[in-house]
Each structure stands twice: as C-alpha cells, then as structure tokens.
FIMIVEX-926660 format. One line per 4 residues: their letters; for each residue x, y, z of C-alpha. Coordinates in steps of 0.2 Angstrom, whole numbers, m for minus. Layout:
<pts>
A = X Y Z  ... .
</pts>
This chain:
<pts>
MPAA = 440 m620 m342  437 m612 m361  441 m596 m363  424 m590 m370 .
ENAR = 418 m595 m351  434 m585 m344  426 m570 m354  411 m569 m345 .
PTHE = 405 m566 m328  408 m579 m317  397 m579 m299  409 m568 m292 .
SVVP = 408 m556 m301  400 m539 m296  390 m533 m311  371 m533 m316 .
PTGV = 364 m549 m323  369 m550 m338  359 m557 m357  345 m554 m348 .
RPAR = 329 m544 m353  325 m525 m347  313 m528 m330  296 m528 m333 .
FRPA = 278 m531 m324  271 m547 m321  254 m549 m323  246 m561 m314 .
DGAT = 243 m578 m319  230 m579 m334  231 m559 m335  241 m560 m355 .
DAAT = 231 m567 m367  248 m571 m374  253 m590 m374  263 m598 m361 .
LDLD = 272 m615 m356  273 m619 m337  291 m628 m334  288 m633 m317 .
GTWR = 288 m651 m313  302 m663 m313  320 m659 m319  334 m668 m320 .
FRLF = 348 m664 m306  364 m667 m302  376 m660 m288  392 m654 m289 .
DEAV = 406 m649 m276  412 m633 m283  405 m618 m295  416 m623 m310 .
TGAD = 405 m642 m311  412 m646 m329  395 m652 m334  392 m647 m353 .
PADA = 377 m636 m355  373 m649 m368  373 m662 m359  356 m669 m357 .
GESW = 359 m677 m340  348 m693 m346  356 m703 m331  356 m689 m318 .
DAIE = 343 m688 m303  325 m683 m304  323 m667 m295  306 m656 m292 .
VPGH = 306 m636 m297  304 m626 m289  312 m631 m272  328 m631 m264 .
WQLT = 339 m646 m266  342 m645 m247  325 m653 m244  324 m665 m258 .
GAPD = 320 m682 m252  316 m689 m236  318 m677 m222  329 m688 m212 .
AWPY = 340 m693 m227  341 m676 m239  354 m682 m254  360 m663 m257 .
GKPA = 364 m656 m243  356 m647 m226  347 m632 m221  359 m621 m212 .
YTNV = 354 m605 m202  362 m590 m195  357 m573 m193  367 m562 m193 .
LFPI = 384 m569 m197  390 m577 m215  393 m594 m216  408 m592 m229 .
PVDP = 425 m582 m224  420 m563 m227  429 m558 m241  419 m549 m255 .
PRVP = 414 m554 m269  426 m569 m267  419 m587 m261  426 m603 m254 .
RANP = 430 m615 m268  419 m628 m259  403 m620 m266  389 m630 m270 .
TGEY = 384 m629 m287  368 m638 m296  366 m644 m313  347 m642 m318 .
RRTF = 341 m649 m336  324 m650 m342  318 m652 m361  305 m641 m368 .
TVPA = 295 m639 m385  286 m622 m390  273 m621 m406  281 m616 m421 .
SWRD = 269 m600 m422  279 m595 m406  293 m592 m418  282 m582 m432 .
GGRV = 284 m565 m429  288 m564 m409  300 m570 m397  302 m583 m384 .
VIRF = 307 m577 m367  309 m589 m353  305 m582 m336  312 m587 m318 .
DGVD = 303 m580 m303  317 m585 m290  334 m595 m291  343 m594 m277 .
SWFE = 358 m588 m276  369 m585 m295  362 m595 m310  368 m595 m329 .
VAVN = 356 m600 m343  359 m612 m356  347 m618 m371  353 m631 m382 .
GRVL = 369 m629 m376  373 m611 m379  375 m599 m364  364 m585 m366 .
AQSH = 363 m576 m348  370 m575 m330  359 m568 m317  355 m565 m299 .
GSRL = 344 m557 m285  336 m573 m278  321 m565 m274  318 m556 m291 .
PTEV = 312 m559 m308  324 m565 m323  318 m565 m343  329 m572 m356 .
DVTD = 326 m571 m374  330 m589 m379  324 m586 m398  339 m588 m407 .
ALVD = 345 m603 m398  329 m613 m403  326 m627 m411  311 m635 m421 .
GDNL = 307 m650 m408  314 m653 m390  325 m640 m384  336 m640 m368 .
LAVR = 336 m630 m356  349 m631 m345  354 m621 m329  369 m619 m317 .
VTQW = 365 m613 m300  380 m609 m287  375 m608 m268  387 m594 m265 .
SALT = 391 m580 m276  395 m561 m273  377 m559 m271  377 m570 m255 .
YVED = 385 m554 m247  370 m543 m253  357 m558 m245  361 m560 m228 .
QDQW = 343 m561 m224  339 m569 m205  334 m584 m214  338 m603 m218 .
WLSG = 352 m604 m232  344 m613 m245  347 m615 m263  339 m618 m282 .
IFRG = 325 m612 m293  315 m610 m280  299 m601 m289  293 m603 m304 .
VTAQ = 298 m605 m322  289 m602 m339  291 m601 m356  282 m583 m362 .
HRPA = 278 m578 m379  281 m560 m383  270 m559 m397  276 m544 m411 .
GGIE = 267 m526 m405  265 m537 m389  266 m525 m372  284 m527 m366 .
HVTL = 279 m515 m349  264 m506 m342  267 m493 m328  249 m492 m321 .
HADY = 244 m476 m310  226 m475 m303  225 m461 m291  210 m454 m281 .
DHVT = 206 m436 m275  199 m440 m260  190 m420 m261  181 m425 m277 .
GDGT = 179 m444 m277  188 m445 m294  201 m457 m300  212 m450 m312 .
LRVE = 223 m466 m324  236 m466 m333  243 m480 m340  259 m481 m350 .
VEGE = 265 m495 m362  283 m498 m367  284 m511 m383  281 m509 m400 .
RTDA = 267 m503 m399  264 m488 m388  246 m482 m389  238 m497 m383 .
VVRI = 219 m495 m380  215 m494 m361  198 m499 m357  189 m500 m339 .
PELG = 173 m510 m345  164 m508 m328  167 m490 m328  165 m489 m348 .
VETT = 180 m480 m347  190 m481 m364  206 m471 m368  222 m474 m376 .
AGRA = 240 m478 m366  251 m460 m362  233 m448 m358  227 m447 m342 .
VRVP = 208 m448 m337  197 m445 m325  184 m456 m319  172 m448 m309 .
GVEP = 164 m458 m292  177 m472 m294  176 m482 m277  192 m481 m268 .
WSAE = 204 m495 m264  209 m495 m246  215 m512 m234  197 m510 m228 .
SPRL = 189 m510 m243  199 m514 m257  191 m512 m272  197 m517 m287 .
YDVV = 193 m512 m305  199 m523 m321  211 m512 m333  212 m520 m351 .
VDTG = 227 m515 m358  227 m519 m378  239 m517 m392  230 m528 m403 .
SEAV = 245 m541 m404  243 m542 m383  231 m539 m370  234 m538 m354 .
TLRA = 222 m535 m338  227 m527 m324  218 m525 m306  218 m506 m302 .
GFRT = 214 m499 m287  212 m483 m286  221 m476 m271  233 m462 m267 .
VAVV = 247 m464 m254  254 m446 m247  262 m439 m231  254 m424 m227 .
DGVF = 260 m415 m211  272 m429 m205  256 m440 m208  255 m457 m216 .
TVNG = 238 m455 m226  229 m466 m238  217 m459 m251  218 m439 m239 .
TAVK = 215 m451 m221  226 m456 m208  231 m472 m210  238 m483 m195 .
LYGV = 248 m499 m202  244 m513 m187  258 m525 m196  269 m541 m194 .
NRHE = 284 m546 m207  284 m560 m217  295 m572 m221  291 m584 m237 .
FEPT = 292 m600 m227  284 m618 m227  290 m632 m217  295 m644 m229 .
RGRA = 297 m632 m244  306 m619 m236  304 m602 m247  294 m611 m262 .
VTPE = 279 m607 m255  262 m615 m264  248 m601 m269  240 m611 m257 .
TMLA = 250 m607 m242  250 m587 m246  230 m587 m248  232 m595 m231 .
DVLL = 244 m581 m222  234 m568 m230  216 m577 m223  226 m579 m205 .
MKRH = 232 m561 m207  215 m553 m211  204 m563 m197  218 m556 m184 .
HVNA = 216 m539 m189  233 m538 m196  231 m525 m211  249 m521 m216 .
VRTS = 263 m532 m220  281 m531 m221  290 m543 m237  303 m545 m225 .
HYPP = 318 m544 m233  315 m545 m251  300 m546 m263  290 m560 m262 .
HPHF = 281 m571 m274  271 m559 m285  254 m571 m283  256 m565 m264 .
LDLC = 253 m547 m268  239 m551 m282  231 m558 m265  234 m543 m255 .
DEHG = 226 m531 m267  210 m543 m268  211 m545 m248  215 m531 m242 .
LYVM = 233 m525 m237  245 m513 m235  263 m518 m240  282 m511 m239 .
DEND = 287 m520 m251  306 m522 m246  321 m526 m261  330 m538 m261 .
LETH = 348 m532 m250  355 m535 m230  372 m536 m227  370 m539 m210 .
GFEP = 386 m550 m206  397 m534 m210  392 m526 m195  402 m538 m184 .
LGWR = 415 m530 m191  412 m513 m190  405 m512 m207  421 m515 m218 .
GNPT = 418 m517 m235  400 m516 m233  392 m516 m251  380 m503 m246 .
DDPT = 393 m490 m245  406 m496 m258  402 m487 m277  409 m505 m285 .
WEPV = 391 m511 m280  379 m497 m285  375 m506 m302  372 m520 m294 .
LVDR = 360 m511 m277  352 m500 m291  348 m514 m302  340 m522 m290 .
VTRM = 327 m509 m284  322 m506 m301  317 m525 m302  307 m523 m289 .
VRRD = 296 m506 m293  295 m511 m312  288 m528 m307  276 m523 m293 .
AHHP = 271 m505 m296  256 m510 m302  251 m514 m285  238 m504 m276 .
SVVI = 242 m516 m261  260 m511 m262  260 m491 m251  278 m491 m248 .
WSLG = 295 m496 m255  309 m500 m246  327 m501 m249  332 m514 m239 .
NEAG = 336 m522 m223  350 m521 m208  363 m514 m222  371 m500 m214 .
PGRN = 373 m483 m219  381 m478 m234  382 m468 m251  375 m482 m263 .
LAAM = 357 m477 m253  355 m461 m262  357 m469 m278  344 m482 m273 .
SAAI = 332 m469 m267  335 m457 m286  331 m474 m294  315 m478 m285 .
RALD = 310 m459 m288  312 m461 m303  302 m474 m308  289 m471 m299 .
GTRP = 285 m454 m287  267 m459 m281  275 m469 m265  285 m466 m250 .
LHYE = 303 m473 m248  308 m482 m230  324 m489 m225  329 m491 m205 .
GDWA = 347 m493 m209  352 m476 m209  341 m466 m193  347 m448 m201 .
SEHV = 334 m456 m215  340 m443 m228  336 m452 m242  320 m458 m235 .
DMYS = 301 m450 m233  300 m458 m213  308 m462 m199  311 m480 m195 .
RMYP = 318 m491 m181  319 m507 m174  312 m512 m154  316 m496 m145 .
TSEE = 309 m495 m130  292 m490 m127  298 m475 m117  308 m468 m133 .
VALI = 292 m471 m145  284 m457 m135  298 m448 m136  297 m447 m154 .
GRGH = 279 m449 m156  280 m431 m148  294 m424 m159  307 m425 m144 .
EGAW = 319 m439 m149  336 m437 m148  345 m423 m158  353 m429 m175 .
PDGA = 374 m421 m178  366 m411 m194  355 m400 m189  347 m398 m207 .
VDAR = 345 m415 m208  339 m419 m189  324 m403 m194  319 m414 m210 .
RRTL = 318 m428 m198  307 m422 m188  294 m420 m201  292 m435 m206 .
PFVL = 281 m449 m201  288 m463 m188  287 m481 m192  292 m497 m182 .
CEYA = 298 m508 m196  301 m520 m178  295 m523 m166  288 m535 m152 .
HAMG = 301 m551 m157  288 m565 m157  301 m580 m152  294 m593 m142 .
NGPG = 282 m588 m129  278 m570 m132  278 m555 m137  273 m545 m123 .
GLTD = 270 m527 m123  262 m526 m137  246 m516 m131  261 m502 m124 .
YIDL = 267 m499 m143  250 m497 m151  241 m487 m137  258 m473 m143 .
VDAH = 252 m476 m160  235 m474 m159  238 m457 m148  251 m450 m159 .
PRLM = 249 m446 m175  266 m446 m180  267 m463 m176  263 m473 m190 .
GGFV = 261 m490 m185  272 m504 m183  276 m523 m190  279 m536 m177 .
WEWI = 294 m549 m180  287 m560 m184  274 m570 m195  278 m587 m194 .
DHGI = 292 m601 m185  303 m606 m198  304 m624 m191  310 m636 m205 .
ATRT = 299 m654 m203  310 m665 m201  313 m683 m189  323 m692 m177 .
PDGT = 330 m709 m179  318 m718 m175  305 m708 m184  298 m695 m174 .
PFFG = 292 m679 m183  300 m663 m175  302 m645 m180  320 m642 m183 .
YGGD = 329 m626 m178  347 m619 m180  360 m634 m173  348 m648 m177 .
FGEE = 357 m651 m193  377 m651 m192  379 m634 m193  396 m626 m193 .
LHDG = 389 m609 m188  370 m606 m183  361 m594 m172  350 m609 m165 .
VFIA = 331 m607 m160  333 m588 m167  324 m595 m182  307 m600 m174 .
DGLL = 303 m582 m170  285 m582 m176  265 m577 m172  262 m596 m181 .
LPDR = 270 m611 m176  276 m620 m191  264 m629 m195  254 m612 m197 .
TPSP = 246 m614 m180  241 m599 m173  251 m596 m158  243 m586 m142 .
GLVE = 256 m572 m146  244 m570 m163  229 m572 m152  237 m558 m142 .
LAAV = 239 m548 m157  222 m549 m164  216 m542 m151  226 m527 m148 .
YAPV = 227 m524 m167  207 m526 m167  197 m514 m176  186 m509 m160 .
RIRP = 198 m504 m147  190 m507 m131  199 m504 m116  196 m499 m96 .
VGDD = 196 m480 m93  195 m478 m75  177 m490 m69  172 m488 m88 .
LEVL = 176 m492 m104  180 m481 m119  176 m489 m137  186 m482 m152 .
NRYA = 183 m486 m170  202 m489 m176  195 m491 m195  200 m476 m206 .
FTTT = 186 m477 m217  172 m488 m210  158 m483 m198  152 m497 m185 .
AHVR = 136 m500 m192  141 m517 m195  146 m521 m178  134 m525 m162 .
LVWT = 141 m519 m145  136 m534 m135  140 m534 m116  139 m548 m101 .
LVAD = 140 m545 m84  151 m561 m79  150 m566 m58  163 m579 m55 .
GLTV = 163 m586 m73  145 m587 m75  136 m575 m86  122 m567 m76 .
ASGE = 116 m553 m87  118 m547 m104  114 m532 m116  117 m524 m131 .
VDHV = 124 m505 m131  119 m493 m146  132 m483 m154  137 m482 m172 .
LAPG = 153 m473 m175  161 m463 m187  179 m468 m192  191 m461 m177 .
ASVV = 179 m459 m166  175 m468 m148  163 m466 m134  163 m472 m115 .
VSPA = 152 m484 m110  148 m484 m91  144 m501 m83  136 m492 m67 .
TVLG = 124 m484 m79  119 m499 m93  119 m511 m78  106 m504 m69 .
DALD = 99 m516 m56  106 m529 m66  119 m531 m53  106 m533 m37 .
PVDP = 104 m550 m37  120 m554 m41  129 m565 m27  140 m551 m16 .
RATV = 154 m562 m13  157 m565 m30  172 m557 m43  160 m548 m54 .
WFVL = 166 m543 m74  160 m531 m84  164 m536 m103  160 m529 m119 .
RALP = 163 m538 m137  159 m529 m154  155 m545 m164  151 m542 m183 .
RDAS = 132 m540 m188  134 m554 m201  142 m569 m191  148 m574 m205 .
AAFS = 156 m559 m213  174 m562 m219  190 m560 m210  179 m554 m194 .
GGSL = 190 m568 m185  173 m571 m174  177 m555 m165  182 m536 m169 .
GAGQ = 186 m532 m152  184 m536 m134  186 m526 m116  183 m529 m98 .
VLVR = 183 m518 m82  181 m527 m65  165 m521 m55  169 m529 m40 .
GAAA = 182 m541 m32  176 m553 m22  172 m555 m4  184 m563 10 .
LAPA = 180 m582 11  171 m586 26  182 m592 41  187 m608 45 .
TGTP = 180 m614 58  187 m632 60  203 m637 70  219 m646 64 .
VRTA = 220 m666 72  235 m673 77  237 m691 70  248 m705 73 .
VGHR = 260 m701 61  260 m680 59  242 m669 56  226 m669 48 .
VGPV = 217 m652 42  203 m655 34  206 m668 19  225 m662 20 .
ELDA = 237 m674 27  255 m666 35  266 m677 42  276 m673 58 .
SGRL = 288 m662 50  275 m651 40  276 m657 24  259 m661 13 .
VAIG = 258 m677 10  242 m680 2  227 m671 m1  209 m680 m3 .
GTPV = 217 m697 m5  229 m691 m18  249 m690 m14  257 m677 m13 .
RLAR = 274 m680 m20  282 m661 m17  273 m644 m10  285 m628 m9 .
ADAW = 286 m611 m12  290 m607 m29  300 m592 m38  305 m600 m53 .
RAPT = 300 m604 m73  306 m615 m87  313 m597 m97  304 m593 m111 .
DNDR = 317 m587 m126  315 m570 m121  320 m574 m101  336 m584 m110 .
IRSW = 343 m567 m117  348 m549 m109  338 m537 m120  348 m522 m126 .
YDAI = 342 m510 m112  345 m521 m98  361 m526 m87  354 m542 m83 .
GDDE = 343 m553 m91  329 m563 m84  338 m580 m84  352 m576 m79 .
AWTR = 345 m565 m64  336 m581 m60  351 m593 m61  363 m579 m50 .
AGLS = 347 m584 m37  348 m601 m38  331 m600 m42  331 m616 m52 .
RLHE = 340 m626 m40  327 m622 m28  327 m629 m9  313 m626 6 .
RVDT = 320 m629 26  304 m632 35  310 m621 52  295 m624 66 .
VRRE = 279 m632 65  265 m628 79  249 m625 83  243 m606 84 .
GDAL = 225 m606 89  215 m615 74  228 m616 61  244 m627 60 .
VVTA = 256 m614 58  274 m622 45  288 m609 45  301 m613 32 .
RTAG = 313 m603 20  315 m606 1  330 m602 m7  343 m608 m21 .
AASD = 359 m618 m19  374 m608 m20  363 m592 m16  360 m581 m2 .
CGLD = 346 m574 m8  327 m582 m3  310 m585 2  304 m583 21 .
VRYE = 290 m594 19  275 m595 32  261 m610 26  245 m607 39 .
WRAV = 233 m622 39  216 m622 44  201 m634 44  183 m627 35 .
DDRT = 177 m646 37  182 m667 32  182 m660 15  190 m642 14 .
ADLV = 204 m632 22  211 m618 19  229 m613 17  238 m596 17 .
VRLT = 256 m595 11  266 m578 17  280 m573 5  293 m562 11 .
PSGR = 309 m560 1  326 m558 9  343 m557 4  352 m548 m10 .
WPGS = 341 m552 m26  351 m549 m44  335 m544 m55  319 m550 m55 .
VARL = 309 m565 m50  300 m579 m62  286 m580 m50  277 m579 m33 .
GWLL = 268 m594 m26  263 m612 m22  270 m627 m34  260 m645 m30 .
ALEQ = 265 m660 m39  250 m675 m34  252 m691 m40  241 m694 m56 .
DDAG = 241 m706 m71  240 m699 m86  239 m683 m79  238 m673 m97 .
DVVV = 220 m683 m99  214 m673 m84  203 m660 m87  204 m643 m79 .
DWAG = 187 m631 m76  193 m613 m72  183 m595 m69  192 m582 m73 .
LGPH = 203 m575 m88  201 m587 m102  202 m597 m113  220 m593 m121 .
ESYA = 233 m591 m108  238 m576 m102  254 m565 m95  257 m550 m86 .
DSTR = 259 m541 m101  249 m549 m112  231 m550 m108  219 m543 m122 .
AALA = 214 m560 m125  209 m566 m110  193 m563 m105  182 m568 m89 .
GRWQ = 170 m582 m90  171 m601 m85  182 m610 m96  188 m630 m98 .
HSVD = 203 m638 m105  216 m655 m101  229 m653 m95  235 m656 m114 .
ALQT = 226 m643 m121  233 m629 m108  250 m635 m117  257 m624 m131 .
RYTR = 270 m634 m140  282 m622 m144  298 m623 m158  308 m625 m141 .
PQEN = 298 m631 m126  299 m616 m114  285 m607 m99  268 m608 m108 .
GARR = 248 m612 m104  245 m598 m88  229 m593 m85  226 m578 m74 .
GVTT = 213 m570 m64  207 m587 m57  195 m587 m42  190 m606 m43 .
ATVG = 197 m621 m53  192 m639 m51  205 m653 m56  199 m669 m61 .
LAAG = 210 m681 m51  207 m699 m52  203 m698 m32  190 m687 m37 .
PLTV = 191 m667 m39  202 m655 m33  193 m639 m32  205 m624 m29 .
AAGA = 195 m607 m23  204 m591 m22  203 m579 m4  214 m564 m3 .
VRVG = 228 m562 m15  241 m548 m14  257 m543 m20  267 m530 m15 .
GRDV = 255 m523 m4  243 m523 m20  225 m534 m20  224 m545 m33 .
PGFE = 209 m552 m44  213 m573 m42  227 m584 m45  239 m587 m58 .
LTAR = 234 m605 m61  248 m617 m75  244 m635 m75  255 m649 m83 .
PWSD = 261 m667 m84  281 m663 m81  288 m651 m72  295 m635 m74 .
AALA = 315 m642 m73  309 m655 m89  301 m641 m98  320 m632 m97 .
AADH = 328 m645 m102  319 m651 m116  326 m645 m134  311 m652 m143 .
PHEL = 294 m657 m139  295 m674 m141  307 m676 m128  295 m672 m113 .
TPDG = 288 m687 m106  275 m686 m93  282 m691 m78  267 m697 m67 .
LLWL = 264 m681 m60  251 m667 m61  264 m652 m58  253 m635 m53 .
HLDA = 256 m619 m51  245 m609 m39  252 m591 m42  249 m574 m33 .
AGHG = 259 m567 m48  271 m570 m62  284 m560 m71  279 m552 m90 .
LGSA = 285 m560 m107  293 m544 m114  302 m546 m130  323 m546 m124 .
ACGP = 328 m559 m138  326 m544 m147  326 m528 m140  316 m524 m124 .
GVLP = 313 m534 m111  298 m534 m100  292 m518 m95  288 m510 m78 .
NAAL = 273 m512 m78  272 m529 m81  289 m534 m71  290 m544 m55 .
HPTT = 303 m541 m43  306 m546 m25  292 m542 m15  280 m549 m2 .
ATLH = 265 m560 m7  249 m566 1  239 m582 m5  225 m586 2 .
LRLT = 216 m603 m6  203 m614 1  206 m633 m6  191 m645 m7 .
A = 194 m661 m10 .
</pts>
C-alpha cells in the first residue's frame, strides 16, 4: 500500500469523515437557482473481495461491468443470479466478529467509476461540490486520480469540494465503498445488510457569495395567532434578503420578524409558506410551516395544544431496490399513511431520504427524526465495548447527530429529534444531546435506550404491557434508583417508540393501548413496529416469484422471517393489520359504552364540521333502517349517541329472531376528500342477539350403512360422510390453528408461548375417538374424545344431530376440556373438510362482521353487514403462511358448493357459560397442517378439499413476536363451549 494511503483514515478508523465540507441543509429539488448536475444513472463497477482493492483511482474501469446508481450491488441483476453477492438479514447479531473497530479481511468492496463534465462557468468564481445522500457503509472519493475524502454515516449526506481536482472536459469520479467498516458497529439496525451508493449523487455549483447553510425558525404564538420568522445564513454573505411573497414579508437574515395572522402548520392542516432567501448570487426557496413544539407540564404540545401521536415506524424499503427507494415509493408511503389515519412516523433508525421529509411537510405527518445509530449487537455481550459508552467514539456520534440536525432542521414536520435506537446507555448520550440542543433548541429530544431519560425530554419504552402503560399514564411507574433522576422523569411525557409488533397476522391489542393514550394526558402516543414487510423479490429455480426473508439466500447467520414485520405486505398491499390500525387510529373514535356509543373527536385542531355521522340498523346482515346524527364536535369533545333514542320505532318491524346491530360511521361530507380513506371512524353496538332457532321436529333415520339426519349422512360408527351429496373427508372437534408469527415466539412476559403450549398439548396432532353412537329421543348422539398424540389432555365431545326436514339438520357440538393443559388453546369448534375441486373459487356469502378478517383482539375494522368473497379472496398471503382469514360474529353463511349450496346458520353459541353472537368462520383450500408447513405462499397447493372451521371462539393475535402476547381480555383458555349450527343443503 502506498505511504500516502497509509497516512489517511481507512475503513477501520474511528474518526469523523475527513476531507468533507461542513454539514449543511438540503433544499428540495429545484429549490435553489444554483446549478446542479445529476450524476445518477449508469456507472462502471467492479467488486473486490477485500477493502484493499489495488484499483487505481485514476483507472476509468472501461472494461468493468455497468451498475445503476442509486442502488445496492447485492440486488443488481436478476434475482436468481445476482452477480455481486446476496442480501443477508440479522436483527440483533452482527454478521461479523465483534471486534471494533476491526472487521474481517474478507470485506466485499465496490469500486465505482463515472465521468462528468462541468460548465466552465462553475469554476469561475465559485466552487464545485459533489454531494452523496447515502452510501453504505464507508467510502473514499477521488477525482481524476486524486483522493479527496473518506466518509461514512450511511444514511447521512456527504459533500466533497472537488474544485481543485477538476480539469476541462471529462472528469473521472472514483468511489471506493466497503461493505464492512468500523462504522458497521453503529449501524446494526434490524434490516437487510445491503451495500453501495443507494441514494442520489449530484454535482453542485456553489457560487461565490452563495448560501452555504440556512437555519430557519418559523414559530407560532397560539395566543396571538402571530408567527415569528428568523433566518440565519452561513456563507460569504450572511445579510441575505428574506421574503415571504404570499405574506408581503421582506427582511434580512439574522433578524426576527413578527408575522401577524399566519395560518399555523400541523399534521391536520399542513399550511406551508414559501420563504425565499437571496444573497444576490444564489436564491433558495424553503417551505416554512409556522409551528411551535413544546413539552408543557408533562404534555407534548404543538401550537399550544396537546397532540397525540398515532404513529408507525418506517424503514426505507422496496422489494427490488432495498433502501434505494424512489420518490414515487416515498409518496405512496405518505399517502397510504394519511389514508389509514397515521399522523406520525418515526424514521427508524436513521434519517430518511430528505425528499420523504418534503412530503411529510406537504401532506402533514409529525416526524421523529432518528439519528443513524444502533449498536444492538453489543447487547448479547452485556454491552461490553459499546460505542455509546466509549469516549473514542464521541466525535463520530456527535458528528452524526450534527449532520442530521443541520440537514433537516428547516422541516416543520420534524417535531422530535431521536439520538438513535437500541444503542444502550453510555456517556456519549450526553454529548449527542448537548450537540443537538446547541444547534436547535426548539424540539424535544428522544432516546429509548436509557430509561433514566436524563438527557432527553420524554420517557420512552418499547413493548411494555398495557398494564404498565396504564401505570405510567398515572405517574405510578416503578421508581428509578436515583431519586432526582426519577423525579425529573415523572415530569416527562411518555411515548411508545415501538409497540404492537406487526409481524405476520397481527398485531392484536391495538385498541387497548390507544384507549390508554386517549385517556391519559401524559401518554403522547406511540409508533407501531413497523410499516412494511422487508420481503426481497426473488424466485425459485423454476421461475416462481416470491418474497424472500432471512435464510432464503444462504446466509451464515440470519433471523428468518423477523424481517417481515410490517403493516404492508412487501408489494405494499395493506395487510389486515393496517386496516385494523386505520380503524383504531381513526380521527373520530366511536366505541361502545354500555348499550350506547361514545363519539370522540380526536382531532387536536379541527372540528367535525366536515364529518357526517351516519347510522344503520343491521339485521342479520341487511340494512333495515338508516339515518344521520347531527353533531358537530369541537377538538377533543365527545358525545354519547344512544340507539334507543335515535331509533325510535325503527326496530318495531324488524324480525324479532334476527341479530341486530346499530352501526355508526363517521364519513367525510366530501366523498373525494383527501386522506379520508373512505371512513373517518366507525363503531357498533349489539342491539339484540338472535332468538333461539325453532326446534327441530324431524327424526334421524337408520339406513343400511348408518344414519341419515336430514341431508346429513353418517356411517354406523357415527362418522359424518356426506352433507347434501357432498362427500365429507373429515369432521371433528378442533382446537388448533396454523401458528401465526406471534404464536410461534414466547412473549417477553409469559412463561410459555402459545405455539409451545399447543405443541405440548398435542393440538397439532389431534385424533378423535368415538365412544358411543345412540338415539336419545329425537337426537342421534355421538360421544367422543378429541386429543393429541403424546398428550393426556383433550376435549370430551358430544355431537347431537337432529333433523329439521329433508334438507336441514341441526348439530349441537358440546366441548368439555379434560386433563391438565399447559396454556392457551387456539380455537374451540368444529372442523369440516368437504370434497370440492377448485375450492378457491367457491363463493362464501355471510352475515356477520366483515368484510375484513377479525380476531378477538383485532375487531375495530370489522362491521356488521352481509358480505361475499371467494375462498381465495378470504386468504391473506402473508410473507410466511400462517393462520389468517377468520370472520367473526357470523349468523349465517352460504357456501357455494358444486353439489349445491350449503347454508350454516348459528343457533346458541356459548363459551365458558357466556353467550356469543354468532360463530367464527374460516374457509381454505388447504389444511391448517399444510398452512403451518409452508415457508412461502407459493408452496401452498389446493388439495381438492374445502376446509371449513366453524368455531365458538378463537384465541387473539397479540404481539408476542416482540413484546406482550395476547392480552387477558382476548386470550382463549380451555373451557366449555357449545356450538349450535343449522345445516341446510
């Protein structure tokens, strides 16, 4: 290695970037009249095995491969033939030996080359700068063979002054990027390990007398309604002219000017004003929002009003591009968030692409902007050697927060700075906090990794139980050892930086947390983990496409499907979890209070004048009456709507045998209103449960081969063999489901996980033994025991068959648990496998809750009505197959079988002595066993059967994959159950 290279920092150096310009703001594209040159596109590329590549930075690489920038080299090319390595996923553990700052000699390193030409005028009285918005993980920049800079901070900007290295005509830009570096140890952020120049590269002209940096403060006084604008400029000219053309404001930089009567910015009303900053040599337009963020008496406020954060965590991700997200994807994310009533986003766990913040400013999202810091891999080592507590790392960590704040501080959407994530406690937290406060004292600070909260402005936790959140809301949390620190922490607002892990089918329990947030002023809200499944688009050897997760790419070390933990599926299809989140986060909260519905305006600044409150009376799925309730609620106000008062005599003509719901919806008056998602809130209350079914009056018939009960045929042993001409392959009591991702993992707070309990109880290995078959009056009674192999616990089962007529039969299933059960039970009900070709095409028409799936702790998005889907459409194609598709509160369901429709009506359904309004219905073209065995959706194949689950009850979803399991109010434990079904074929 040449001596000069030995003298400069390398990828194993723990020093801030060298040879780079001071961090500066990043105006939106087109917001400056200084010239720029886009350097994105096709570059030349070669991948080396080690960081010392031997490649000459003066070598143009004319014979090298072509690669697209921005992008990751691991995702270049066809997904089944990536030429430059493969993606790898770990959550906590480092994929390299933990030996900071050293990394393995085997260190994939990309050499990038491209040429560019700058106009001669750029070099006449100005400077030329190349800006990199994101490079993972360490890189060195050379122009025309001259090494100019070494930088890092993968999700942070780097600017290099290249003026003195330029020549007339073509200039060669050489960038060397290492996959591993000392900085890997502070970028362990629960995502795919992907490398390269993944954000844009631009050449920029910095004119003499131009604007080097702008600090913009646009505060709002909620008492007077006035704004205060102060702009400070760095550069040769600090006396820039500052104008707000729309308001007729003109002042100079460095002066504070009061602006009367401005419209404030908030996520509800993201009012922006163009602020022009002009030195004569350069004019920059920034979009300013007048707003003030403060913590007042332990409450988080915006513009003097308490604001709740109904948020999500968002990694940057596209299934074919990794973190090289496009502007179109960023906009899609923001619009999806707004349409699903998300009002806040935590940029986990690094500053996002700056364009994302432009969109949050424009469309209205509160942002917790998080520093590019996570050292989670030190936790399994007891945090030994953690950079957060190592003074050697202080300059690097302070540099990171400095670059974040200087880049992003002009964005009104940024309301909180975060020091980082899962980086443990340590002395460098104080230094980072002080650095941020010196640059920007207008926003509160966040950090979850030190519960003392000594250096920040809010107490933060991830995945506490709802019981603990309630204690914190009341200020009754456990004491911190240091009394003074404890006393201060109790004055701080509390935020759930992560809660409700949205992995696979889930999360459950959202309502429990958000009800607490609404109830306690101290609780400022929370951010669901996380926004999107990080499934990498790939394909099998035969070309079948699928989304891969950890372990699908031959990784030495990986964390499996834990990367698929989002509210969106990898192709950005909203999961049922996001649909439920929208219902829980809705700005108009409608929930049962006894026999009535309480309507709460959750908006902080907006009345409900734009909202129609529309009610419907739904009887057995059909709307039999409707109307509107005339209420306009002030922000934070509520009203109770009583169905008894609203309905009057509307209930009189309704069939007294029907199940009747009163459903209240908050709808936008303007149906095309942006971000309404079609609904601003909904709730319902059961007005009347179903009357008992009319008694069955027929009698079973003994046949040559067994028994006939209406359309039902049983053999002599009491086994069900056909219904209405459709052969039955299997019919028995059931207590198992294909485990969800949350079922598979024991929660932080439970002694045993759900799937572990079910496995111990043998629920995935159920066998049914028939004990007796006999006539009891007008009933054919079959008694049985259903239990799992190698288990002594099970269900004593009693089937009572009665004929109604030739086409209709009643079945009463009575379940009684016996033995010692280790934990919860997945479901209590009846499983039916009907022979049916093309089962996925079968149409299911049901009256009950829908149209979306619902579970015991995920119920807000499912409303009473009559709904229809094919069996295929009832499935949710989670990135890893698992339990999905349940519809609850079903009173009748008609299944369009080839031999003729089968209708199932609910009679009395009781669980543990409690009446339940209807049964739970799941229909699939494959078994639960096949569902549980499949690792990817394409591995599921219809088996010629229609599998119907008709359940009295099912276990909730919870969030056990990270945090609490199913909360007690939604957990199903072994108990008695009675399921009365009327079958018509």
